N, C-alpha and C positions, 0 to 999 in steps of 0.2 A: 467619283464625287463631282459635284458641280464646281465651277471655277477652276483655278489652276490645279491641274492634276498632279499627284505625287507618284505616278506610276512610271518606273524607269525599267526598260528591258534592254539587254545587250549593251549596256553602257550608255544608252541615250533613249529618248522617248519618241518612238515612231508613231504612236497611235494618235487618232484625232480626238481631242477633248476640247473643253471650253477654251483653255489657253491657246491651243492650236488654232481654234476658230478665231480668236482675237488676233493672232499673228497673221492668219490668212487674210483677214480684213486689212491689217496693217500693211502687209506687203503690197497691197493694191494701190497704195498711195505713198508718195514721198514726203520728205519734210522732217522737221524737228519737233520735239516735245519739250514741255517745261520741266523744271527740276522738282524733286519731291519737296524740298524746303519751300519753294514758292507755292506748291499745292497746299501745304499745311497752313501757311500763313495768309493765304488769300481766300480763306473762308470755306475750305473743304469741310463738309459736315457729314457725319455718319447718321444713319437712321438710329432710332432709340436702341433697338436690338435687332440685329440681322437674324432672320428666321433660320438661316443655314450656317450661323457663325461657327458652330462646332462640328459641322460636316467636313471632316478633315482626315484624309488618308495620309498616314505618315506622322501624325501628331504624337503617336506613341513614342517616337524617338526623343521627344522633348524630355520625357521622364527617365531617360536612361542614365542621367547623372543627378546626384544629389545637389539641390540648390545651395546648401550650406558650404559646399566645397568649390563653388564657382566664384570667379572674379569678374570685374567689369571689362577686362580686356583679355584677349587670347591670341596666341600665335597659332592660327589655324593651319597654315602651310609653312613648313620649315624652310630655311634658306636654300636647301638643296632642291626644292620643288621647281621644276621648269616653269617658266612663264614670267610675265612682268609683275613686279611687286605691286600690291594694292592694299591700302588700309581702308576698310569700310567702318565708318563710325557715325555716331550721331547721339541724339538724346531722345529718350522715351518720355512722353508726356501723358498726363491723365486724359480721360476721354473728352473732357471739356477744354483741353489744351492749356489749362491754367497753371499747372504745376508739374515739376519733374516727377516721374514715377520710379520709386525705388523698389529693389528686390524683384524685378521682372526678369524672368529667364528668357533669353533669346537663343534659339537653335538655328544655326545656319549650315547650309551645304550647297555645293556648287560643282560644276564640271572642272576638269583640269584644262591645261593649255591646248589639249587636243579635242576638247568638247565632250569628254566622256566622264561618267561617274565610275572611275577606275579603282581597282585594287582595294575594294571594300573588304572588311574582315568578317569573320564568322561569329562575331559577338552577338549579333541580332539580325533579324530580317532587314532592318533599316540600315545597319552598318554595311550590309552587303549591297543593298540597292542604292544607297546614297554615296557610296565610294569613300575614299579615305579623307577627302577634303570636307570635313564636317566638324562642328564644335559648338560649345555652349558658353554663354556668358550670363552674368547676373548684374543688373544695374545697381549702382551705388545710390547714395542719397541725392546726388545731382542728376540722376536719370541717365547718365552717359554710359556708352558701351563702345567697344572697338574690336574688330577682327583684323589681325595682320595676316594677309593671305596673298594670293595671286589673282590677277584678273582672269575670270573664266572666259572660255571660248564658246561660241554657239555650237549646237549639236552638229555632228558631221553631215546630217541630212538637211541642215539649214531650215528646220521647221520652227525655230525659236531664236529670238535674240539671245546674246550672251546674258546670263542672269544669275542672281543669287537667290535661293529660296530662304525665306525667313519664317519661323514659327514663334509664337509668343505663349508664355505660360505665366499667368498671374495667380497669386495665392487664392485658393478658394474657388477657382473656376477651371473648367476644362481648357486644354490648349487649343489654339486656333492658328491658322496661317494668315499672313498678310501679303499684300502685293509684292511680287518679286522685285528685287532691285534690277533695273535694266539701265542702259547707258544712252543718254540723249545723243542723237545724231548718228548712232551706229546702226548696223544692219537690223532691220525689222522693227525699229522704234519709229513709228510713223504717226501722223495725226490720227489715223483711225485706231491705232493701238492705244493712243492716249484716251480717245473717247470711249473705248471699250473697257477701260480699267474698272475694277470693282472699288478701288480706293479704300481697301482694307488697311487700316493703319496710316492712311494718307497715300499719296501717289508714290510709287516706287521708281519713277523715272528720275534719274539724277544726272547731273552734269559733272563729268570727271575733270579734275584739275591735277596738274603735276606739281610735286614738291620740288624744292631746290635739288634734292638728291635723286630726282627722277622717279619717285614713287607715285603711283596713281592714288589720288585722294577721292574717296567716294563718301559723300555726306548724305545720310538717310535718317532724318528725324521720323519718329513713329508716334502717332497718336493712338492710344489704346482704344479698343472697341468697347461699346457699351454692353452691359450684361443685364439680364432680367433681375 
């Protein structure tokens, strides 16, 4: 598929795809990027309808759980999972950014502390390929969501920044992916990476902060895409 690929082999993604090309450009330059919240609030606009919006390998995974059984927050990685604790949270907004969006399903998956999609189950193709660190939430009336997890590591072959994949499902529309969450100032997140973003759902580049308890706080607001 075009844009961020959902293909993972042998626990990480070795192939060259559009995301890899973005990173290749990004690695050629140093520097920092802006946070996703700044991107959303400083006039990031989506085209009316992206022609390839539903071109999405791996979106089948979004439908593996019934929305009625989902909650706005989820412990994606239990306390025994190696790695630094991180809470990824934010608010989902309507396509015009004017209102919180309720009942939106968000599917997330990411690598472990070794940079691998490890220990997937036999439940489905996507449970195997996405590894054990995956989960679903559904926004409440305030549009908010949260994943209690660990901070992912980059792939062992260092072709990608550390990232969290996010997919969106809105009632009455096919699922689609949005820009990965990546961490401002860390490996691979460069000015060129920023310029090459698709800005699906707004920018995925976020600035981590530490809570008083030492937990990483990752805030990623999401603006829904427009549909035909």
